N, CA and C atoms as a LAMMPS dump frame, in Angstrom:
ITEM: TIMESTEP
0
ITEM: NUMBER OF ATOMS
567
ITEM: BOX BOUNDS ff ff ff
-5.0000000000000000e+02 5.0000000000000000e+02
-5.0000000000000000e+02 5.0000000000000000e+02
-5.0000000000000000e+02 5.0000000000000000e+02
ITEM: ATOMS id mol type element x y z
1 1 1 N 19.214 19.995 -19.979
2 1 2 C 19.226 18.647 -20.506
3 1 3 C 18.946 17.678 -19.355
4 2 1 N 17.985 16.796 -19.544
5 2 2 C 17.684 15.82 -18.509
6 2 3 C 18.433 14.537 -18.794
7 3 1 N 18.797 13.893 -17.746
8 3 2 C 19.516 12.62 -17.852
9 3 3 C 18.6 11.511 -17.382
10 4 1 N 18.613 10.389 -18.068
11 4 2 C 17.774 9.284 -17.595
12 4 3 C 18.232 8.856 -16.206
13 5 1 N 17.273 8.476 -15.413
14 5 2 C 17.585 8.046 -14.063
15 5 3 C 18.381 6.751 -14.109
16 6 1 N 19.533 6.779 -13.462
17 6 2 C 20.372 5.581 -13.434
18 6 3 C 19.888 4.649 -12.337
19 7 1 N 20.013 3.348 -12.575
20 7 2 C 19.635 2.408 -11.518
21 7 3 C 20.566 2.576 -10.321
22 8 1 N 20.018 2.339 -9.155
23 8 2 C 20.803 2.457 -7.931
24 8 3 C 21.731 1.263 -7.774
25 9 1 N 22.902 1.527 -7.219
26 9 2 C 23.797 0.429 -6.843
27 9 3 C 23.097 -0.396 -5.768
28 10 1 N 23.535 -1.616 -5.604
29 10 2 C 22.888 -2.52 -4.636
30 10 3 C 22.908 -1.934 -3.225
31 11 1 N 24.038 -1.359 -2.804
32 11 2 C 24.101 -0.806 -1.448
33 11 3 C 23.205 0.423 -1.312
34 12 1 N 23.132 1.244 -2.35
35 12 2 C 22.255 2.415 -2.316
36 12 3 C 20.793 1.986 -2.287
37 13 1 N 20.456 0.948 -3.039
38 13 2 C 19.084 0.424 -3.049
39 13 3 C 18.714 -0.107 -1.66
40 14 1 N 19.64 -0.828 -1.03
41 14 2 C 19.38 -1.344 0.329
42 14 3 C 19.175 -0.187 1.307
43 15 1 N 20.016 0.833 1.211
44 15 2 C 19.872 1.992 2.096
45 15 3 C 18.512 2.658 1.899
46 16 1 N 18.116 2.819 0.656
47 16 2 C 16.835 3.446 0.344
48 16 3 C 15.695 2.617 0.935
49 17 1 N 15.753 1.299 0.762
50 17 2 C 14.71 0.423 1.305
51 17 3 C 14.666 0.491 2.83
52 18 1 N 15.83 0.517 3.461
53 18 2 C 15.861 0.627 4.937
54 18 3 C 15.289 1.965 5.389
55 19 1 N 15.585 3.03 4.657
56 19 2 C 15.023 4.34 4.994
57 19 3 C 13.507 4.328 4.883
58 20 1 N 12.99 3.734 3.821
59 20 2 C 11.545 3.669 3.639
60 20 3 C 10.877 2.839 4.738
61 21 1 N 11.494 1.722 5.11
62 21 2 C 10.938 0.894 6.191
63 21 3 C 10.94 1.645 7.518
64 22 1 N 12.047 2.308 7.83
65 22 2 C 12.138 3.063 9.083
66 22 3 C 11.128 4.208 9.089
67 23 1 N 10.979 4.888 7.958
68 23 2 C 10.029 5.998 7.88
69 23 3 C 8.595 5.5 8.004
70 24 1 N 8.274 4.392 7.348
71 24 2 C 6.926 3.828 7.455
72 24 3 C 6.6 3.528 8.908
73 25 1 N 7.51 2.883 9.578
74 25 2 C 7.287 2.542 10.982
75 25 3 C 7.103 3.801 11.824
76 26 1 N 7.98 4.772 11.641
77 26 2 C 7.929 5.981 12.46
78 26 3 C 6.664 6.795 12.187
79 27 1 N 6.387 7.075 10.921
80 27 2 C 5.238 7.917 10.595
81 27 3 C 3.913 7.206 10.827
82 28 1 N 3.903 5.887 10.852
83 28 2 C 2.671 5.135 11.087
84 28 3 C 2.332 5.026 12.559
85 29 1 N 3.325 5.203 13.42
86 29 2 C 3.087 4.963 14.837
87 29 3 C 3.212 6.195 15.717
88 30 1 N 3.718 7.294 15.175
89 30 2 C 3.933 8.49 15.996
90 30 3 C 3.373 9.716 15.307
91 31 1 N 3.167 10.766 16.086
92 31 2 C 2.732 12.032 15.516
93 31 3 C 3.817 12.531 14.562
94 32 1 N 3.4 13.037 13.431
95 32 2 C 4.339 13.481 12.402
96 32 3 C 5.359 14.46 12.957
97 33 1 N 4.914 15.396 13.78
98 33 2 C 5.823 16.409 14.317
99 33 3 C 6.902 15.798 15.214
100 34 1 N 6.633 14.625 15.78
101 34 2 C 7.596 13.981 16.676
102 34 3 C 8.657 13.178 15.93
103 35 1 N 8.459 12.946 14.647
104 35 2 C 9.388 12.126 13.865
105 35 3 C 10.442 13.036 13.229
106 36 1 N 11.678 12.848 13.637
107 36 2 C 12.756 13.622 13.024
108 36 3 C 13.408 12.796 11.922
109 37 1 N 13.885 13.483 10.904
110 37 2 C 14.575 12.776 9.828
111 37 3 C 15.873 12.164 10.338
112 38 1 N 16.482 12.8 11.313
113 38 2 C 17.699 12.247 11.904
114 38 3 C 17.412 10.889 12.527
115 39 1 N 16.271 10.79 13.218
116 39 2 C 15.92 9.507 13.828
117 39 3 C 15.608 8.46 12.775
118 40 1 N 14.917 8.842 11.704
119 40 2 C 14.625 7.9 10.62
120 40 3 C 15.936 7.353 10.062
121 41 1 N 16.892 8.255 9.819
122 41 2 C 18.195 7.826 9.294
123 41 3 C 18.882 6.891 10.284
124 42 1 N 18.872 7.259 11.548
125 42 2 C 19.522 6.429 12.581
126 42 3 C 18.858 5.052 12.659
127 43 1 N 17.517 5.017 12.657
128 43 2 C 16.794 3.744 12.718
129 43 3 C 17.07 2.876 11.494
130 44 1 N 17.359 3.523 10.365
131 44 2 C 17.678 2.788 9.139
132 44 3 C 19.143 2.372 9.087
133 45 1 N 19.934 2.878 10.033
134 45 2 C 21.35 2.525 10.068
135 45 3 C 22.187 3.275 9.045
136 46 1 N 21.739 4.473 8.675
137 46 2 C 22.488 5.285 7.718
138 46 3 C 22.646 6.696 8.272
139 47 1 N 23.478 7.47 7.617
140 47 2 C 23.666 8.856 8.017
141 47 3 C 22.601 9.752 7.413
142 48 1 N 22.469 10.945 7.977
143 48 2 C 21.471 11.9 7.501
144 48 3 C 21.753 12.314 6.056
145 49 1 N 23.019 12.369 5.676
146 49 2 C 23.365 12.713 4.298
147 49 3 C 22.822 11.682 3.315
148 50 1 N 22.844 10.425 3.705
149 50 2 C 22.294 9.366 2.857
150 50 3 C 20.791 9.558 2.69
151 51 1 N 20.121 9.902 3.769
152 51 2 C 18.685 10.151 3.687
153 51 3 C 18.416 11.283 2.693
154 52 1 N 19.151 12.387 2.833
155 52 2 C 18.902 13.538 1.955
156 52 3 C 19.294 13.269 0.502
157 53 1 N 20.235 12.376 0.264
158 53 2 C 20.567 12.025 -1.129
159 53 3 C 19.394 11.314 -1.806
160 54 1 N 18.696 10.519 -1.029
161 54 2 C 17.547 9.796 -1.58
162 54 3 C 16.266 10.628 -1.552
163 55 1 N 16.104 11.411 -0.504
164 55 2 C 14.865 12.16 -0.286
165 55 3 C 15.216 13.584 0.135
166 56 1 N 15.204 14.512 -0.796
167 56 2 C 15.676 15.863 -0.496
168 56 3 C 14.813 16.631 0.504
169 57 1 N 13.558 16.196 0.69
170 57 2 C 12.686 16.858 1.659
171 57 3 C 11.928 15.815 2.473
172 58 1 N 11.422 16.262 3.585
173 58 2 C 10.587 15.412 4.443
174 58 3 C 9.369 14.928 3.654
175 59 1 N 8.762 15.842 2.895
176 59 2 C 7.58 15.506 2.119
177 59 3 C 7.89 14.452 1.056
178 60 1 N 9.072 14.553 0.437
179 60 2 C 9.461 13.564 -0.573
180 60 3 C 9.573 12.172 0.058
181 61 1 N 10.09 12.103 1.268
182 61 2 C 10.211 10.831 1.977
183 61 3 C 8.825 10.261 2.286
184 62 1 N 7.947 11.074 2.83
185 62 2 C 6.605 10.616 3.189
186 62 3 C 5.852 10.138 1.956
187 63 1 N 5.926 10.928 0.882
188 63 2 C 5.215 10.559 -0.345
189 63 3 C 5.752 9.246 -0.912
190 64 1 N 7.059 9.052 -0.848
191 64 2 C 7.628 7.811 -1.378
192 64 3 C 7.272 6.612 -0.506
193 65 1 N 7.164 6.806 0.801
194 65 2 C 6.708 5.724 1.678
195 65 3 C 5.322 5.277 1.244
196 66 1 N 4.442 6.235 1.038
197 66 2 C 3.078 5.912 0.612
198 66 3 C 3.073 5.2 -0.739
199 67 1 N 3.79 5.745 -1.701
200 67 2 C 3.804 5.158 -3.049
201 67 3 C 4.435 3.759 -3.048
202 68 1 N 5.427 3.557 -2.218
203 68 2 C 6.066 2.247 -2.131
204 68 3 C 5.095 1.2 -1.586
205 69 1 N 4.345 1.577 -0.568
206 69 2 C 3.362 0.641 -0.007
207 69 3 C 2.269 0.329 -1.027
208 70 1 N 1.826 1.337 -1.752
209 70 2 C 0.824 1.128 -2.793
210 70 3 C 1.362 0.197 -3.884
211 71 1 N 2.581 0.449 -4.325
212 71 2 C 3.188 -0.392 -5.367
213 71 3 C 3.362 -1.823 -4.873
214 72 1 N 3.782 -1.97 -3.629
215 72 2 C 3.965 -3.319 -3.06
216 72 3 C 2.656 -4.093 -3.1
217 73 1 N 1.577 -3.432 -2.75
218 73 2 C 0.264 -4.077 -2.762
219 73 3 C -0.146 -4.456 -4.185
220 74 1 N -0.071 -3.505 -5.1
221 74 2 C -0.531 -3.764 -6.472
222 74 3 C 0.39 -4.73 -7.209
223 75 1 N 1.68 -4.658 -6.945
224 75 2 C 2.633 -5.552 -7.608
225 75 3 C 2.538 -6.993 -7.117
226 76 1 N 1.821 -7.214 -6.027
227 76 2 C 1.67 -8.575 -5.489
228 76 3 C 0.719 -9.424 -6.323
229 77 1 N -0.114 -8.811 -7.16
230 77 2 C -1.14 -9.552 -7.896
231 77 3 C -0.561 -10.694 -8.727
232 78 1 N 0.419 -10.458 -9.602
233 78 2 C 0.925 -11.581 -10.408
234 78 3 C 1.511 -12.713 -9.561
235 79 1 N 2.217 -12.364 -8.504
236 79 2 C 2.796 -13.388 -7.626
237 79 3 C 1.692 -14.201 -6.967
238 80 1 N 0.67 -13.538 -6.459
239 80 2 C -0.428 -14.251 -5.811
240 80 3 C -1.156 -15.158 -6.795
241 81 1 N -1.379 -14.661 -8.013
242 81 2 C -2.054 -15.485 -9.014
243 81 3 C -1.213 -16.677 -9.439
244 82 1 N 0.11 -16.552 -9.372
245 82 2 C 0.99 -17.674 -9.714
246 82 3 C 1.038 -18.706 -8.585
247 83 1 N 0.804 -18.271 -7.357
248 83 2 C 0.944 -19.161 -6.203
249 83 3 C -0.365 -19.783 -5.729
250 84 1 N -1.485 -19.112 -6.015
251 84 2 C -2.762 -19.539 -5.449
252 84 3 C -3.828 -19.636 -6.533
253 85 1 N -4.889 -20.398 -6.28
254 85 2 C -6.035 -20.341 -7.187
255 85 3 C -6.573 -18.903 -7.187
256 86 1 N -7.229 -18.474 -8.25
257 86 2 C -7.651 -17.07 -8.346
258 86 3 C -8.461 -16.546 -7.159
259 87 1 N -9.406 -17.324 -6.648
260 87 2 C -10.193 -16.84 -5.511
261 87 3 C -9.3 -16.715 -4.274
262 88 1 N -8.389 -17.641 -4.085
263 88 2 C -7.444 -17.55 -2.976
264 88 3 C -6.518 -16.35 -3.124
265 89 1 N -6.104 -16.069 -4.361
266 89 2 C -5.252 -14.905 -4.619
267 89 3 C -6.002 -13.621 -4.293
268 90 1 N -7.273 -13.558 -4.684
269 90 2 C -8.092 -12.385 -4.38
270 90 3 C -8.205 -12.197 -2.877
271 91 1 N -8.48 -13.275 -2.161
272 91 2 C -8.648 -13.179 -0.705
273 91 3 C -7.338 -12.769 -0.041
274 92 1 N -6.223 -13.33 -0.476
275 92 2 C -4.918 -12.956 0.084
276 92 3 C -4.613 -11.489 -0.211
277 93 1 N -4.95 -11.031 -1.421
278 93 2 C -4.72 -9.636 -1.776
279 93 3 C -5.572 -8.716 -0.906
280 94 1 N -6.796 -9.148 -0.609
281 94 2 C -7.666 -8.35 0.258
282 94 3 C -7.056 -8.18 1.648
283 95 1 N -6.437 -9.243 2.166
284 95 2 C -5.73 -9.124 3.447
285 95 3 C -4.63 -8.069 3.335
286 96 1 N -3.897 -8.11 2.229
287 96 2 C -2.853 -7.121 2.007
288 96 3 C -3.409 -5.712 1.924
289 97 1 N -4.593 -5.577 1.343
290 97 2 C -5.233 -4.262 1.256
291 97 3 C -5.548 -3.726 2.649
292 98 1 N -6.053 -4.577 3.523
293 98 2 C -6.362 -4.135 4.887
294 98 3 C -5.074 -3.679 5.577
295 99 1 N -3.98 -4.41 5.392
296 99 2 C -2.689 -3.994 5.958
297 99 3 C -2.246 -2.655 5.383
298 100 1 N -2.395 -2.499 4.078
299 100 2 C -2.034 -1.255 3.393
300 100 3 C -2.837 -0.089 3.956
301 101 1 N -4.134 -0.29 4.132
302 101 2 C -4.976 0.787 4.645
303 101 3 C -4.614 1.121 6.092
304 102 1 N -4.237 0.118 6.872
305 102 2 C -3.822 0.392 8.249
306 102 3 C -2.567 1.254 8.248
307 103 1 N -1.631 0.943 7.365
308 103 2 C -0.408 1.757 7.267
309 103 3 C -0.744 3.148 6.768
310 104 1 N -1.636 3.23 5.78
311 104 2 C -2.031 4.531 5.234
312 104 3 C -2.73 5.349 6.305
313 105 1 N -3.556 4.702 7.122
314 105 2 C -4.239 5.408 8.204
315 105 3 C -3.207 5.992 9.164
316 106 1 N -2.195 5.2 9.483
317 106 2 C -1.142 5.689 10.353
318 106 3 C -0.361 6.834 9.733
319 107 1 N -0.265 6.832 8.415
320 107 2 C 0.455 7.88 7.688
321 107 3 C -0.413 9.112 7.423
322 108 1 N -1.683 9.071 7.78
323 108 2 C -2.621 10.128 7.392
324 108 3 C -2.119 11.518 7.742
325 109 1 N -1.666 11.708 8.958
326 109 2 C -1.179 13.03 9.374
327 109 3 C 0.016 13.455 8.531
328 110 1 N 0.926 12.524 8.315
329 110 2 C 2.105 12.841 7.513
330 110 3 C 1.716 13.162 6.07
331 111 1 N 0.757 12.421 5.521
332 111 2 C 0.307 12.68 4.15
333 111 3 C -0.376 14.042 4.03
334 112 1 N -1.048 14.476 5.091
335 112 2 C -1.659 15.816 5.061
336 112 3 C -0.589 16.888 4.909
337 113 1 N 0.575 16.679 5.527
338 113 2 C 1.651 17.67 5.379
339 113 3 C 2.177 17.683 3.947
340 114 1 N 2.192 16.526 3.29
341 114 2 C 2.615 16.457 1.879
342 114 3 C 1.631 17.233 1.008
343 115 1 N 0.352 17.017 1.244
344 115 2 C -0.684 17.69 0.459
345 115 3 C -0.631 19.197 0.694
346 116 1 N -0.437 19.597 1.945
347 116 2 C -0.342 21.027 2.259
348 116 3 C 0.845 21.677 1.557
349 117 1 N 1.896 20.901 1.308
350 117 2 C 3.081 21.425 0.621
351 117 3 C 2.945 21.349 -0.899
352 118 1 N 1.775 20.917 -1.384
353 118 2 C 1.537 20.877 -2.825
354 118 3 C 1.728 19.514 -3.471
355 119 1 N 2.052 18.5 -2.689
356 119 2 C 2.214 17.152 -3.233
357 119 3 C 0.869 16.52 -3.547
358 120 1 N 0.892 15.509 -4.386
359 120 2 C -0.333 14.8 -4.753
360 120 3 C -0.112 13.291 -4.612
361 121 1 N 0.004 12.81 -3.386
362 121 2 C 0.325 11.388 -3.206
363 121 3 C -0.75 10.435 -3.704
364 122 1 N -1.991 10.895 -3.805
365 122 2 C -3.082 10.001 -4.184
366 122 3 C -3.441 10.082 -5.665
367 123 1 N -2.666 10.798 -6.444
368 123 2 C -3.02 11.082 -7.835
369 123 3 C -3.358 9.828 -8.64
370 124 1 N -2.643 8.754 -8.449
371 124 2 C -2.866 7.556 -9.266
372 124 3 C -3.297 6.347 -8.436
373 125 1 N -3.549 6.555 -7.177
374 125 2 C -3.866 5.44 -6.281
375 125 3 C -5.076 4.653 -6.734
376 126 1 N -6.163 5.345 -6.983
377 126 2 C -7.397 4.651 -7.342
378 126 3 C -7.223 3.842 -8.616
379 127 1 N -6.579 4.418 -9.625
380 127 2 C -6.378 3.695 -10.88
381 127 3 C -5.554 2.431 -10.665
382 128 1 N -4.498 2.528 -9.858
383 128 2 C -3.661 1.353 -9.603
384 128 3 C -4.433 0.277 -8.847
385 129 1 N -5.201 0.689 -7.852
386 129 2 C -5.974 -0.277 -7.07
387 129 3 C -7.07 -0.925 -7.912
388 130 1 N -7.778 -0.144 -8.684
389 130 2 C -8.827 -0.698 -9.552
390 130 3 C -8.211 -1.649 -10.576
391 131 1 N -7.039 -1.31 -11.094
392 131 2 C -6.358 -2.202 -12.037
393 131 3 C -5.997 -3.536 -11.401
394 132 1 N -5.5 -3.492 -10.17
395 132 2 C -5.151 -4.729 -9.465
396 132 3 C -6.396 -5.581 -9.226
397 133 1 N -7.469 -4.953 -8.779
398 133 2 C -8.705 -5.69 -8.522
399 133 3 C -9.257 -6.254 -9.83
400 134 1 N -9.169 -5.497 -10.913
401 134 2 C -9.647 -5.98 -12.215
402 134 3 C -8.94 -7.263 -12.609
403 135 1 N -7.622 -7.283 -12.458
404 135 2 C -6.86 -8.499 -12.809
405 135 3 C -7.312 -9.678 -11.967
406 136 1 N -7.519 -9.444 -10.691
407 136 2 C -7.943 -10.529 -9.804
408 136 3 C -9.343 -11.023 -10.154
409 137 1 N -10.258 -10.11 -10.444
410 137 2 C -11.622 -10.514 -10.806
411 137 3 C -11.646 -11.243 -12.145
412 138 1 N -10.863 -10.764 -13.098
413 138 2 C -10.801 -11.441 -14.403
414 138 3 C -10.27 -12.861 -14.257
415 139 1 N -9.235 -13.022 -13.462
416 139 2 C -8.691 -14.363 -13.232
417 139 3 C -9.705 -15.227 -12.487
418 140 1 N -10.431 -14.619 -11.572
419 140 2 C -11.397 -15.35 -10.777
420 140 3 C -12.647 -15.754 -11.528
421 141 1 N -12.907 -15.128 -12.676
422 141 2 C -14.103 -15.485 -13.459
423 141 3 C -14.064 -16.961 -13.852
424 142 1 N -12.877 -17.469 -14.157
425 142 2 C -12.738 -18.888 -14.514
426 142 3 C -12.81 -19.783 -13.278
427 143 1 N -12.751 -19.185 -12.113
428 143 2 C -12.747 -19.915 -10.846
429 143 3 C -14.073 -19.728 -10.1
430 144 1 N -15.089 -19.225 -10.81
431 144 2 C -16.411 -19.129 -10.199
432 144 3 C -16.803 -17.768 -9.669
433 145 1 N -16.027 -16.722 -9.946
434 145 2 C -16.431 -15.395 -9.493
435 145 3 C -17.372 -14.752 -10.501
436 146 1 N -18.235 -13.902 -10.008
437 146 2 C -19.18 -13.176 -10.86
438 146 3 C -18.425 -12.289 -11.837
439 147 1 N -19.025 -12.083 -12.987
440 147 2 C -18.408 -11.23 -14.003
441 147 3 C -19.122 -9.88 -14.114
442 148 1 N -20.147 -9.678 -13.305
443 148 2 C -20.932 -8.442 -13.393
444 148 3 C -20.61 -7.45 -12.279
445 149 1 N -19.474 -7.617 -11.632
446 149 2 C -19.104 -6.759 -10.511
447 149 3 C -18.053 -5.755 -10.979
448 150 1 N -18.298 -4.488 -10.703
449 150 2 C -17.343 -3.44 -11.069
450 150 3 C -16.182 -3.44 -10.07
451 151 1 N -14.954 -3.443 -10.541
452 151 2 C -13.801 -3.407 -9.634
453 151 3 C -13.853 -2.233 -8.652
454 152 1 N -14.361 -1.093 -9.096
455 152 2 C -14.46 0.056 -8.19
456 152 3 C -15.412 -0.246 -7.038
457 153 1 N -16.47 -1.017 -7.29
458 153 2 C -17.378 -1.397 -6.208
459 153 3 C -16.665 -2.272 -5.181
460 154 1 N -15.818 -3.164 -5.648
461 154 2 C -15.035 -4 -4.725
462 154 3 C -14.098 -3.117 -3.909
463 155 1 N -13.466 -2.148 -4.549
464 155 2 C -12.577 -1.229 -3.829
465 155 3 C -13.335 -0.457 -2.759
466 156 1 N -14.522 0.016 -3.08
467 156 2 C -15.327 0.742 -2.099
468 156 3 C -15.696 -0.182 -0.933
469 157 1 N -16.069 -1.416 -1.231
470 157 2 C -16.402 -2.376 -0.166
471 157 3 C -15.18 -2.645 0.716
472 158 1 N -14.021 -2.817 0.092
473 158 2 C -12.799 -3.038 0.867
474 158 3 C -12.475 -1.835 1.755
475 159 1 N -12.677 -0.651 1.21
476 159 2 C -12.419 0.563 1.996
477 159 3 C -13.361 0.642 3.191
478 160 1 N -14.613 0.256 2.976
479 160 2 C -15.567 0.24 4.082
480 160 3 C -15.172 -0.754 5.16
481 161 1 N -14.741 -1.928 4.755
482 161 2 C -14.279 -2.927 5.727
483 161 3 C -13.08 -2.386 6.49
484 162 1 N -12.188 -1.745 5.771
485 162 2 C -11.002 -1.18 6.411
486 162 3 C -11.381 -0.117 7.444
487 163 1 N -12.328 0.73 7.098
488 163 2 C -12.755 1.77 8.037
489 163 3 C -13.456 1.174 9.249
490 164 1 N -14.275 0.14 9.023
491 164 2 C -15.054 -0.456 10.112
492 164 3 C -14.226 -1.366 11.006
493 165 1 N -13.262 -2.087 10.414
494 165 2 C -12.569 -3.122 11.195
495 165 3 C -11.091 -3.226 10.844
496 166 1 N -10.483 -2.143 10.411
497 166 2 C -9.096 -2.203 9.963
498 166 3 C -8.057 -2.105 11.051
499 167 1 N -8.464 -1.792 12.265
500 167 2 C -7.491 -1.689 13.352
501 167 3 C -6.986 -3.083 13.718
502 168 1 N -5.738 -3.195 14.139
503 168 2 C -5.186 -4.515 14.482
504 168 3 C -6.043 -5.286 15.487
505 169 1 N -6.645 -4.606 16.444
506 169 2 C -7.459 -5.287 17.448
507 169 3 C -8.735 -5.875 16.859
508 170 1 N -9.115 -5.418 15.681
509 170 2 C -10.343 -5.9 15.047
510 170 3 C -10.044 -6.726 13.803
511 171 1 N -8.835 -7.215 13.7
512 171 2 C -8.418 -7.937 12.494
513 171 3 C -9.226 -9.208 12.253
514 172 1 N -9.632 -9.901 13.316
515 172 2 C -10.465 -11.1 13.135
516 172 3 C -11.787 -10.736 12.469
517 173 1 N -12.388 -9.646 12.903
518 173 2 C -13.638 -9.199 12.296
519 173 3 C -13.409 -8.813 10.84
520 174 1 N -12.31 -8.133 10.549
521 174 2 C -12 -7.769 9.165
522 174 3 C -11.907 -9.03 8.309
523 175 1 N -11.279 -10.07 8.828
524 175 2 C -11.169 -11.328 8.091
525 175 3 C -12.532 -11.934 7.794
526 176 1 N -13.421 -11.893 8.779
527 176 2 C -14.771 -12.434 8.557
528 176 3 C -15.516 -11.61 7.505
529 177 1 N -15.357 -10.297 7.557
530 177 2 C -16.019 -9.432 6.575
531 177 3 C -15.445 -9.65 5.172
532 178 1 N -14.14 -9.877 5.086
533 178 2 C -13.545 -10.183 3.78
534 178 3 C -14.068 -11.504 3.247
535 179 1 N -14.225 -12.485 4.121
536 179 2 C -14.803 -13.769 3.689
537 179 3 C -16.217 -13.571 3.14
538 180 1 N -17.007 -12.717 3.8
539 180 2 C -18.356 -12.423 3.312
540 180 3 C -18.305 -11.742 1.945
541 181 1 N -17.377 -10.825 1.777
542 181 2 C -17.25 -10.139 0.492
543 181 3 C -16.889 -11.129 -0.609
544 182 1 N -15.928 -11.996 -0.353
545 182 2 C -15.548 -12.991 -1.359
546 182 3 C -16.725 -13.904 -1.651
547 183 1 N -17.446 -14.307 -0.636
548 183 2 C -18.61 -15.16 -0.867
549 183 3 C -19.639 -14.447 -1.738
550 184 1 N -19.835 -13.151 -1.526
551 184 2 C -20.761 -12.374 -2.34
552 184 3 C -20.293 -12.213 -3.786
553 185 1 N -19.019 -12.389 -4.029
554 185 2 C -18.464 -12.292 -5.385
555 185 3 C -18.572 -13.595 -6.165
556 186 1 N -18.963 -14.668 -5.498
557 186 2 C -19.102 -15.954 -6.176
558 186 3 C -20.373 -15.977 -7.007
559 187 1 N -20.269 -16.522 -8.196
560 187 2 C -21.429 -16.638 -9.096
561 187 3 C -22.421 -17.633 -8.513
562 188 1 N -23.67 -17.33 -8.672
563 188 2 C -24.732 -18.217 -8.204
564 188 3 C -25.422 -18.84 -9.416
565 189 1 N -25.831 -20.109 -9.305
566 189 2 C -26.534 -20.75 -10.443
567 189 3 C -27.897 -20.118 -10.682
């Protein structure tokens, strides 16, 4: 018999969030083999037992770090659209995408260990990203964006920008390339 997942208590939710932040930082900046779960727990300010209650395996922790970052990016769309004009929301979201890809790049080695263990961290990534871009493009149509652009094409362009200029030292160039992409998305008379 399965039981519905109960919501976490506030302190448990905070611990989980701190664990995910500590793991993101560690796995994004160091070789996967050098990152111990004990250190992740210590950096999060919790005990190792707390880590294992939330994430029974190393792979479960890595996969959840990735999924959390993806959700954070995609869940930002409604907030951005409420705070900014649609084209501004799209541009701000694109900045977030570059940050997401930089974190994902740092997690690449760790994600390979998840995949080798049979995990599928990327199973729904493309659909979620295309959905987020679709919402932004639809909102932007009333703000002067083209309506003949496939969201997947925008995702591919963003991925290319990320690969070419996604490193922190090249962030200014990434910004200029994102500006060019947004300009190319504007409808022409």
